[in-house]
N, C-alpha and C positions, 0 to 999 in steps of 0.2 A: 411281448413285442415280436413281431415277425422279423425274421432274419433273411439275408440273401442266401438261402440254402440251395436253390437250384438256378437262380439267376440274380443279377444285380437289381435290387429294388431302388426306387426313386421316391423322393419326398421334397419338401421345401421347408421354410422356416415359419410361415404362417400368414403374415399380413399381405393383403392384395388390395388394389384400388377399389374404391366404392363407386357405384354408379353416380353420375352427376345429380340425378334427381334426388337420390338418397342424401348426398352431400348437402344439397340445398336445405332439406328439412333438418338434417343434423346440425347445420350452422345455426338455424333458428333456435333449436333446442339448446345448444351450447351457450348461446348468448341470452338465454332467458326470455326469448320472444315467443309469441303465440305459435303453436304448431299443433298438428293433429296426432296425438299419441297412437291412436289405433292405426292410422295410415303409416306412421313411422314403423310400427311393429310389423305390419304387412310388408312394407318395402324391404326391411331387413331379412325377413323370411324368404322373399323372392330373390334377393341378392345372394343369400347363402346357397339356395338351390342352384342358381346360375353358376357361381364360382366352383361349386363341387362338381357340377356337370363338366365344366370346362377343364378343370384339373384332370378329370378322368379321360376326357377326349384328348388331352395333350399327352397322356400316357403315364401320369404320375400314379404311384401305387399307394402311398400313404398321404392322405389329404386332410384338409381342415376347412374351417368355415370362412377363412380369409379375414377374420376379425371385422366382418362387415358392420356390426352394430357398435363398434368401439371407436371412440374419437382418437385414441392412440393406444399402442401396446402397453403403455405405462399408466397414463392418467385416467384410464377408464375406472380405476379403483376409487376415484373420488365419489362414485355413486354406489360403491360396495363396502366402504369402510366408514364407520362412525368414528368421530374424534378428530376429524380434519376440517380445516377451512382453507380456501384458496386465497392467495395474496393477489389483490388487484394490482396491475402494473408491474409485477415481478414475474418474469418468465424463467422457465427451467433451462439452464445451460450447464452442462457438465463441466466441472473445474478444469479438466485436462484440455478443453477447447481453447483456453486462454493462451496457451503456449503457441498453438497453431495460428490463432488470430494475431498474436504479436509478430510471428514470423512472416505471415502473408496477409497484412491488413487490407490491401487492395482487393485481393481475391475474396476475402470473407465479407467485405463491405457489399460486394455484389451478391455473394452466395446467401447471406442472411436475408436479403430481400425476398428470396423464394419462400420464406416462411409465411409471407402474407397470403400465400395460396391455400394454407391450411384453414379448415373450418373454424378453428379456434387456436390461440396460442397455448403452448404447454406451460400453464401457470404453476408456480411453486405451491405445493400443499404444505400446510403447517399443522402439526399435531397440537391441538389445544385441549384435548380431553381423553378419556379412556378409549383405547382403540378396540373396536369390535366389528365383526363381519355382519353386514346387513344386505349382502348382495344375492341372497338365496333366490329370489324371484328372477332377477336378471340372468343369473347363471342357469337356472332351469330353462329359461327361454333359449339361451345359447345351445344347451344340450338338445332341446327338442328340435330346434332348427337344423342342427347338423344331422341328427338322426333321421329326420324327415327327408332331408336332401340325399342322404345315403340310400334310403329305401327306394328313392326314385332314380338312382344312378348305379348301373352295373359297372363293375371294373375295379374300384378301389379294394386293396387288400386290407387296409386298416385306416383308422382316423385318429387324429389327435386334437386336443384343444389347448391353446396357449394360455398361460397365466403368468403374471409378473412375479419376480422374486421379491423378497421383503425389503430390499434396499432401494434407495435412490430417488424416491418420488416425494419425500416429505422431510421437513425440518422439525425437530423436536422442541416444542416449547412447553411440554407438560411433564414428561417423565424425568425423574431425578438423574438419570444417566442415559447415555446413548445405548448402552447394553440393554437396559430395561426397555427402552423404546423399541429397539430392534426385536427383542424377544416378544413384545406385545404384538407388533405388526406380523411377525412370523406366525404366531399362534392364530391370529385372525385369518391370514391367508391360508393356513392349513385347512380351514373349512372348505375353501374353494378347491384346493388340491384334492382333498378326499372325495368331494362330490364328483369331480371330473373322472377320477379313477373308478369310483363306484358306479358311474354311468356306463362303464364299459369302454370308454375312450382312453387313449394314452394321454398322460399329462406332459405338456412341454413347459418347463419353467424358463421364462425369458430373463436372462441374467447378464446384460451388458455391464452391469455395475461391478461385477467381479474384476473385469479388466480395468474399469475406471478406478477402482480402489487401488489396484496395483500400479497404475500409471504414475510416473513422476510428473506432478503438476507444478514443480518449481518451488513448492513451499514445504511439503512434508518430507520427512526423512524415510529411508528404506525400511528401517525397523518398525516405524509407525505404520507404514503401508502394509507390511507383512502382518502386523498385529491386527489391524482392522480387517484384512482379508480373512484371517483365521476366525475372527468373530463372525464375519459374514457367513463363512462356510458352516460354522457350528449352528448358527441360527437357522440357516436353510435346512440343514440336516435334521434339526429338531422339528421343524415344520413338516418334513417328509417322513418322520419316524413311523415305522410300521407299514408304509406303503411299499409294495414289492418294487425293487429297483427296475425290474424288466417292464414296468408300466410307466417309467419316467424317462423323458428326454430332457437334457440340459442344453440350453442354447446360450452361448456367450459370444460376444462380438465386440467390435471397436466402435459401435454406436452409429448414430445417424450422420456423422460428420463425413460428407462426401467431398473431402478436400485433399490437399497434398499428403497429409498423414505422415510427415517426417518424424513426429513424436510418438508414434505407436510403439508400445512395449513389445519386445519379441515374444512370440507365442511360446517359446521355450521357457520363459519365465512364468507363463500362465498355466501351462499344462499340469505341472505337479500340484498346483492348488486346485485346479478344475477337477482333477481326478479324485480329489478327496470328497467331492460332493456325491452323495449316494444316488446316482442315476445309472440307468442301464445303457444310455446312449448319449454321446457328446457331440454337439454341433458347434462348428467354428469356421472362421473365414479362411478361404484358400484362394478363390479367384481374385481377390484383392491383390494387385501386383506388388504391394508391400509385403505380402505374406505367401506368395506362390511357392517360394523356395523352401518353405518350412516343413514340407512333407518329410524331409530328412530326419527331423527330430524323433520320429517314431521308430527309427532304427535303434535308438538308445532308451526310449521310454517304454517300459513294458505295459501292455494293455492287459488288464486282469481278465481272467476267464469269464466268458459270458458277456463282456462289454462290447459295444458297437460304436464305431465312429461314423459321423454324418458330415464328411468334409464338404464345404461349400464350393461347388464347382461352377456356379453361376454368380456373376457379379451383380450386386444390388445397386451399383452406382454408375453403371454404364449401359448405354443402349446398344452396344455390340451384342450380337447373338453368338455365343461361344460355339465353335465348330464341334460336332459330335466326336470327331477323332481326337481332338484335344481333351474333351471330357472323358473319353474312354482311356486315354493315356493317364489322366489323373486318377481315375478309379483303379487302374491296374497298379499305379505307384503305391497307393495305400494298401491295396490287397496284397501286394508282395511283402509288405511289412507287418501287417496285422492279421492277414487271412481274408480270403474272399468273402467268407460268410459274415465277417465282422465289419463290412462296409456297406452303407446305404448312401447313394449319391444325393446330394442336397444343394442348397444355395447358401450364399454367404449370410444373408439377413433377409428381412422382409422387404417387400416391394412397395409398401405404403404403410410404414410404421405409424404415420400420422394420417388421419383422414384429410386428404388434400385434393384440390382441383388440378394440381400439377405435380404429381409424384415424379421423382428423378428419372425413373424408368417408365416410359410410356406403357400403359396397360396392354396395348396390342403387341408390344415387343416382349412383354413378360410371357405371353402364351407361346411365342416362338422360342423363347429360351427354355420353357418347360418341355416343348417338343424335342428340342436339341438334347436336353438332359436324358429324356427317355431313349432317344436314338443312340446317344453315347453309351448308355447303360446296356443296350442291346449289343453294341459292338464289343464292349468289355465282356459281356456274358460269353460271347463266342470265343474270345481269347482265353477266358479263365475256366470255362467248362468244356472246352473242345478236347 
């Protein structure tokens, strides 16, 4: 994994808006209606080439495919894992959301209507048989598309591919225990993790469920949440076993809830658990105003040698474009605590974690945000290397 050895490098979390013509075909595909598979494949290839080019033009150093062929960062695995069925009429809603909905029912009544803009709802997946990885062809296409786009695009220093963590997308109706179920999913996802790294790309594990597990949902007790978080970490580390840590980025966040967020758990309660995951770099929310103050915790939390922080300095829930000077201030805050070479400037979360006709941040604004991130990194470089 490249480090900020001579200047501050920039990256982001992964998902980007899909073109509308691709969304229209994807919608037909997701609803089981007739579509042209060859044309769909061609459109995804074109979309990946375009977003890689635009990331480079905006000044990003570590880029990705924008998850252009995926319906969401999470439920794309329904096409890559055997042993699951989708539940009709039951959509995926993280348990912690309920406390926010209870506190702000009027807001969430309006907010939830935005989900109708997605090409398909995030349906609950239920494990009904032995879990096995069957996504080899789809993953090979992802790898080939990103490689071809990079070959046509000068500028990027490195590239990563996101992959979901083993938790959060399915209910177990088959295995005798939750531990056995989680172990089976982790072992299946390991095949995807290995293939990404063996392709030469960095692996990013998308893991919002670490924070979800640790969050007080009003029903579980703290000891149970800590136990489940430890089981989650152990399962993920088992899936990552043998993969060099410097090829792994871990992304955790507070999910897709773009609301008041009064019930967010403090990052200080997350970091000790997060750092037990065997990754070389850790991505987390900073621009979110409920968490901007939390840079201070790194004065007391030691960062192991060789590890990198990817603080999110771009908000994924607002159309404001952050000022480059503010971004530079944030970079320098983290650099003063963990070392300038151990910071890569990033974003809070993805900018279209679901394939949607109306993502929360308008696609044209995202490119301006990326340009501001690159400009802020250049300002910070002058401060830190002068």
